[in-house]
C-alpha atoms as a printed R data frame, in Angstrom:
    type eleno elety resid chain resno       x       y       z
1   ATOM     1    CA   MET     A     1   5.306  22.908  -6.448
2   ATOM     2    CA   ILE     A     2   5.908  22.899  -2.460
3   ATOM     3    CA   ASP     A     3   9.391  21.648  -1.501
4   ATOM     4    CA   PRO     A     4   9.472  18.299   0.735
5   ATOM     5    CA   PRO     A     5  10.067  20.230   4.107
6   ATOM     6    CA   ASP     A     6   7.238  22.715   3.670
7   ATOM     7    CA   VAL     A     7   4.476  20.114   3.560
8   ATOM     8    CA   THR     A     8   1.880  19.930   6.265
9   ATOM     9    CA   PRO     A     9  -0.905  17.262   6.710
10  ATOM    10    CA   ALA     A    10  -3.110  20.274   6.007
11  ATOM    11    CA   HIS     A    11  -1.841  19.791   2.431
12  ATOM    12    CA   ILE     A    12  -1.836  16.072   2.379
13  ATOM    13    CA   ARG     A    13  -5.681  16.025   3.461
14  ATOM    14    CA   GLN     A    14  -6.242  18.274   0.575
15  ATOM    15    CA   PHE     A    15  -4.574  16.161  -1.533
16  ATOM    16    CA   ILE     A    16  -6.071  12.807  -0.796
17  ATOM    17    CA   GLY     A    17  -9.583  14.489  -0.598
18  ATOM    18    CA   HIS     A    18  -9.689  14.590  -4.335
19  ATOM    19    CA   CYS     A    19  -8.514  11.168  -4.066
20  ATOM    20    CA   TYR     A    20 -11.878   9.956  -2.489
21  ATOM    21    CA   THR     A    21 -14.634  10.988  -4.850
22  ATOM    22    CA   GLY     A    22 -14.746   8.008  -5.930
23  ATOM    23    CA   ARG     A    23 -13.742   4.359  -4.188
24  ATOM    24    CA   LEU     A    24 -12.076   4.935  -0.504
25  ATOM    25    CA   GLY     A    25  -9.708   2.583  -1.393
26  ATOM    26    CA   THR     A    26  -8.375   4.720  -3.938
27  ATOM    27    CA   GLY     A    27  -7.439   7.234  -1.211
28  ATOM    28    CA   ASN     A    28  -6.442   5.051   1.541
29  ATOM    29    CA   HIS     A    29  -4.235   3.403  -1.091
30  ATOM    30    CA   ALA     A    30  -2.552   6.939  -1.867
31  ATOM    31    CA   LEU     A    31  -2.631   7.950   1.916
32  ATOM    32    CA   SER     A    32   0.308   4.644   2.432
33  ATOM    33    CA   VAL     A    33   2.133   5.323  -0.708
34  ATOM    34    CA   LEU     A    34   2.659   9.089   0.584
35  ATOM    35    CA   ARG     A    35   3.610   7.900   3.693
36  ATOM    36    CA   GLU     A    36   5.889   5.816   2.407
37  ATOM    37    CA   ALA     A    37   7.438   8.279   0.553
38  ATOM    38    CA   PHE     A    38   7.759  10.805   3.255
39  ATOM    39    CA   ASP     A    39   9.563   7.803   5.325
40  ATOM    40    CA   ILE     A    40  11.845   7.384   2.889
41  ATOM    41    CA   GLY     A    41  12.492  11.570   2.655
42  ATOM    42    CA   LEU     A    42  12.858  11.364   6.321
43  ATOM    43    CA   GLY     A    43  15.630   8.502   5.920
44  ATOM    44    CA   GLN     A    44  17.536  10.673   3.183
45  ATOM    45    CA   GLY     A    45  17.467  13.772   5.307
46  ATOM    46    CA   LEU     A    46  14.961  15.526   2.458
47  ATOM    47    CA   CYS     A    47  12.403  16.025   5.349
48  ATOM    48    CA   ASP     A    48  11.975  16.733   8.953
49  ATOM    49    CA   PHE     A    49   8.754  14.519  10.141
50  ATOM    50    CA   ASN     A    50   6.227  12.754   7.768
51  ATOM    51    CA   PRO     A    51   3.227  15.020   7.314
52  ATOM    52    CA   ALA     A    52   1.363  11.958   5.671
53  ATOM    53    CA   SER     A    53   1.421  10.062   8.736
54  ATOM    54    CA   HIS     A    54  -0.556  12.578  10.547
55  ATOM    55    CA   VAL     A    55  -3.519  11.818   7.981
56  ATOM    56    CA   LYS     A    56  -6.337   9.154   9.108
57  ATOM    57    CA   ARG     A    57  -7.593   7.026   6.999
58  ATOM    58    CA   LYS     A    58 -10.659   6.912   6.057
59  ATOM    59    CA   LYS     A    59 -13.226   3.654   7.362
60  ATOM    60    CA   GLN     A    60 -14.333   1.449   4.590
61  ATOM    61    CA   PRO     A    61 -17.546  -0.520   5.307
62  ATOM    62    CA   LYS     A    62 -16.981  -3.773   5.795
63  ATOM    63    CA   ARG     A    63 -17.808  -6.686   2.936
64  ATOM    64    CA   THR     A    64 -21.498  -8.063   2.815
65  ATOM    65    CA   ARG     A    65 -20.767  -9.752  -0.118
66  ATOM    66    CA   ARG     A    66 -19.650 -13.036  -0.804
67  ATOM    67    CA   LEU     A    67 -18.222 -15.177  -3.603
68  ATOM    68    CA   THR     A    68 -20.505 -17.013  -5.602
69  ATOM    69    CA   ASP     A    69 -19.657 -20.981  -5.670
70  ATOM    70    CA   ALA     A    70 -18.483 -20.403  -9.518
71  ATOM    71    CA   GLU     A    71 -15.954 -17.331  -8.571
72  ATOM    72    CA   PHE     A    72 -14.457 -19.766  -5.858
73  ATOM    73    CA   LYS     A    73 -13.920 -22.369  -8.341
74  ATOM    74    CA   GLY     A    74 -12.625 -19.993 -10.925
75  ATOM    75    CA   ILE     A    75  -9.550 -18.401  -8.241
76  ATOM    76    CA   ARG     A    76  -8.763 -21.913  -7.697
77  ATOM    77    CA   GLN     A    77  -8.455 -23.297 -11.221
78  ATOM    78    CA   CYS     A    78  -6.092 -19.978 -11.962
79  ATOM    79    CA   VAL     A    79  -4.169 -20.812  -8.618
80  ATOM    80    CA   LYS     A    80  -3.525 -24.036  -9.572
81  ATOM    81    CA   LYS     A    81  -2.228 -23.153 -12.653
82  ATOM    82    CA   TRP     A    82  -0.282 -20.666 -11.234
83  ATOM    83    CA   ALA     A    83   1.439 -22.384  -8.599
84  ATOM    84    CA   SER     A    84   2.208 -25.566 -11.140
85  ATOM    85    CA   ASN     A    85   3.975 -23.234 -13.684
86  ATOM    86    CA   ARG     A    86   6.159 -21.920 -10.782
87  ATOM    87    CA   LEU     A    87   6.945 -25.360  -9.695
88  ATOM    88    CA   VAL     A    88   8.233 -26.253 -12.820
89  ATOM    89    CA   VAL     A    89  10.357 -23.071 -13.199
90  ATOM    90    CA   ILE     A    90  11.514 -24.056  -9.327
91  ATOM    91    CA   LEU     A    91  12.170 -27.030 -10.434
92  ATOM    92    CA   ARG     A    92  14.190 -26.220 -13.081
93  ATOM    93    CA   ALA     A    93  16.586 -23.535 -11.295
94  ATOM    94    CA   ARG     A    94  17.138 -26.230  -8.832
95  ATOM    95    CA   GLN     A    95  18.507 -28.846 -11.160
96  ATOM    96    CA   ALA     A    96  20.459 -26.079 -13.011
97  ATOM    97    CA   VAL     A    97  21.918 -25.074  -9.845
98  ATOM    98    CA   GLN     A    98  22.537 -28.778  -8.595
99  ATOM    99    CA   LEU     A    99  24.094 -28.984 -12.648
100 ATOM   100    CA   PHE     A   100  26.506 -25.976 -12.235
101 ATOM   101    CA   TYR     A   101  27.566 -27.180  -8.475
102 ATOM   102    CA   SER     A   102  27.765 -30.510  -8.403
103 ATOM   103    CA   PRO     A   103  30.913 -32.733  -9.725
104 ATOM   104    CA   THR     A   104  28.555 -35.492 -10.884
105 ATOM   105    CA   PRO     A   105  25.489 -35.099 -13.415
106 ATOM   106    CA   VAL     A   106  22.445 -35.057 -10.767
107 ATOM   107    CA   GLN     A   107  18.884 -36.108 -12.512
108 ATOM   108    CA   VAL     A   108  16.060 -34.075 -11.323
109 ATOM   109    CA   SER     A   109  12.393 -35.117 -13.272
110 ATOM   110    CA   VAL     A   110   9.946 -32.354 -13.483
């Protein structure tokens, strides 16, 4: 096990290399997590520099596939359902806050 101050960019590249065996996004995500972890370590005085910031992300190829009409319609339906459920929760929370702070009852319909 290596202490945070002893980690070098070469260590990060070696670790990330194992993550790139499948999809590029997996390795890039792991690199982002390491960068954030070392930034936190910097803030807490656990290390002197961020070795992950010296490692470049791998470029991902541009996507050529587009959503089909059926896929887009399915996403729209999910978003509508999600948004309407959240709106009810927001309105009920607003009503609860108004009832708590108001000297007179407040009517809010959902």
